[in-house]
C-alpha positions, 0 to 999 in steps of 0.5 A, a space after each residue: 498531491 503526494 507522489 510514490 512508485 507502489 505496488 498492489 498485490 492482487 485482489 485476494 491477497 488484499 482483502 487477506 492482508 485487509 482481514 489480518 488489519 481488521 484483527 490488529 485494530 481489534 485488539 490495539 484500538 486502532 483503525 483497519 485498512 480498505 482492501 483497497 488502500 493494501 499496497 507497499 510503497 517502493 518509494 515515496 517521492 513527496 509532494 508535489 505540485 499537481 501540473 508538474 505530475 501531470 507531466 510525471 511519467 506514465 504506470 511503469 510496466 513489469 513483468 509478474 513475480 512472487 512476493 511472498 510475505 513471510 510476516 507482517 507487524 504493524 507500529 502502535 503510533 499507525 
């Protein structure tokens, strides 16, 4: 089990980003990312024992905020 902290965008934003991945995939021969998989990883915690992960903290809560995306890029090896 791989654990990480991440932010998921609103559905409308995720859909727009997913549309972009379809264009990038077409241009590069890559595979598009589904909108329900699009997220911003804040911290990757790594592999964890599922039994121990069960006792991990509950999802963090915070105030809604804006996070503008000025540009996006991709790496060919992904």
